N, C-alpha and C positions, 0 to 999 in steps of 0.2 A: 154525355161525354165522360170518359174515364178520367180520374185524377191524374195529374202529371206523374206522380210517383209510380202509379200502376203502369202507365204507358212506358216509362223509362225502364221499369223492371222487366216488362215483357220484351222490349226491344233488346235489352242486354242479354236476356236468356236465350234469344234466338241464336247467339253464337255458341251455345252449349248443346244444341238440339241433337247433335250426332254423338254426344258423349255416352249415351246409353242405347246404342243401336242393338237390336236383336234380330235374329234370323227370321223370326216369325212376324213380329210386329213392326220391324224396321224402326221408324222414328216415333213409334207409338208413345213410349215413355217420355222421350224428349219433348214431344208436342204437348203432352199433359203438363209437364214441368213449365213450359213456356206460358201456357194459358192460365195456369193456376192463379196468379195474382188478380187477373181480370175477372175470372169466373167467381172467385171469392168475393170480389167487389160487387158483382152483379147479383149473386145469390148468397146472401148472408145466412139464410136458413140452411142447416146441415143437410136436410133431405134434398132441397133444391140444388145445393152445391154438388152433392153426390150424383144426382141425376145428370147435371151438366157435365161433370167429369166423365161420366159413363158414356156420353156421346162420342168421346174420343178414345174409347177403349179398343177400337178395332185397328186394323192395319193402316198405316199412314207412311207415305214416302214421297218426297219431292226433292228437287235439286237444292243443295245447301244455300246457294246464292239467292234463290228465290223464296227462301223460308220467310224473311221479313214481310214480303208482300202477301204470302200465303196466310201468315198469322194475322196481319193487319185486316185482311178481308174477313177472316173467321171471327175476329173480335167485333167487327161491325155487324156481322150476321148475328152474333150472340146478343148484341144490344137489341136488335130487332126481335129476337125470340123473347128476351126479357120484357119487352114492351108489349108483346102479344101480336105484333104485326107480321110475324113469320112463324109458321108451325115448326115444331121440333123435328118432325118427320122429314122435312125438306133438307135438313142440314147434311145428312149423310151423303146423299146423291150429289149435292153441290160440292161437298168437301172432296169426294173422290175424283170428280171430274176436274175440279180446280187443281188438285195435286198432280194429276196426270198431265194437264195442259202446261203447267209451269215447269214440270220436270222435263218435258220434251223441249221446251224453249231453252231451259238452262243447259241441258245436255248438248244441244246443237250449238248455241251461241257461245256459252262460257267454256264448257269442258272440251268441246270439239273444235273450237275456233280461237277464242280469245286467249285461253291459257296456253295453247301451243304457240300462238303469235308472240306472247310475252316470253315464253321459254326460248324460242328460236332467236328472238331479238337480243335477249340477254346473253345467250351463248355466243352470238356473233360479236357483240360488244366485248365480251371477256376475251375471246380469241384474238380480237384486234387490239387488246390492251387497254380498253376504256373501262376499267373497273369502276371508277367513280360514277360514270354515267349509268352503268348497269345497276349499281346500288340505288342511285337516285330514281331510276325507272321503277325498280321494285317497290320503293317506298311510295312513289306516286301512284302506282297501280293499286297498292294496298289502301291508300287513303281514298282513291276513287271508288274502290269497292265498298268501303265503309259508308261513303256518302250515298252511293247507289242504294245500299241496303236501307239506310235511314229514310231516304226519300220514298222508296217503295213501301216501307212500313207505314209512314204517315199517310201516303196516298191511299193505301188499302184501308186504313182505319177511317179515313175521312170520307172516301167516295165509294168504298165497297167494290162490288163487281164491276162498276163502271170504269174502274181503273184499268181493267183489261182492254177496253176500247182505246184508252189513251196509250197503253203499252203497244197495242197493235200499230198505232200510227208511227211508232219509232221504226217500224219495218226491219226489225232485227234479223228475221229469217233471211231476207234478201241480202243483208249485209254479210251473211255467212259465206255465200259463194264468192264474194269479192275478197273477203279476208283470207279465205283458203288459198286463193291464187297468190296473195302476198306471202302466206306461209310457205308455199312451194318455192317462191323466189328466195326467201330467207334460208330455207333448207339447202338450196344450191349455194348460197353464200357461206353457210357453215361448212359445207364440203370444201369450198375454195380455201378456207382458212385452216383446214386440217393439214397434217404433214404432207399430204399428197401434193400441195402446191409448191413444196420445196424440192420435189423430184426433178432431176435434170437428166435428159430433156423432159419437159412436162408432157404427160400423156393426155394431150388435148382430146384425142378421140374417145378415150375412156371417160374423161370428165364430161364431154359434151353429151355422150350417150347417157351417163348417169343423171345429169341435169335434166335432159329431155324426158327420162323415165319418171323423175319426180314430178315434173310439170304435167306430164300426161296422166299420172296417177291422180294428181289433184283435180285435173279437169274431169276425169272419169267419175270420181267420187262426187264432185260438186255439181256437174251438169248432167251426167248420165245416171246418177244415183246408183253406181256400181257399189256393191257391198265392200267395205274396207277389209273385212275378214278374208274375202276372196283374193284381194290384192296381196295381203300378207301371206296367204297360203302359196300363191304363185311365186312370190319373191323368195320365201323360205325354201321352196322346192328348187328354185333355180340356183340358190346359193349352195344347197346340198349337192346338187349335180356338179357344180363348179369345184367344190371341195373334193369330190370323188374323182375328178378328172374327166368326167363324162362330157362336160362342156368346157371348151377352151376359151380363155380370155385373151 
């Protein structure tokens, strides 16, 4: 097991991994920076340390929120390599597959669902005048994220690749569809709080059609797997036609 100072150093550095993003290597430099304390501990000889660092000289990219889990698993694999129970040649394929898997999960659950949920909920609270609650929500979400990152890092470091089986039992992918329906409802709530709600008489027909369009779009993306880009193209095209007067409102 790594010394506590090395573990804490690697965990702290995971927050800086995107500080040195490059177009070619993506998180390549940042990943080497994160792993450096642990690799220096495992391989005190300069040649062995250089060879270990060289294993991470290629392209690397995964979701920022999943970085601690990614790093924790890599550190566990490096321990096995140092002990001789895992060949060095196996690391590259495992690393690339792991990065892709965690990236897909992070993009779908965090970037595509949870962050929009927090944003829409915060906007709804601010428009309703509940500024204090919105601030408390932001602080709570940030603390929850830090706790999630720490737990993932420790789990990856302790259990290695078996952590993925435990993560799968959380069923995060299936929660995506449910949360996106909540996002659609929150988007309708945000529209309700916009100046549109103070128009007299209230344009119920336009509001109902807009809310139905948002809910339908969420259902098409979540259930029918319709590309979001296609919806944006259709919506933008319709707005352009309205602006040109070719479609009446």
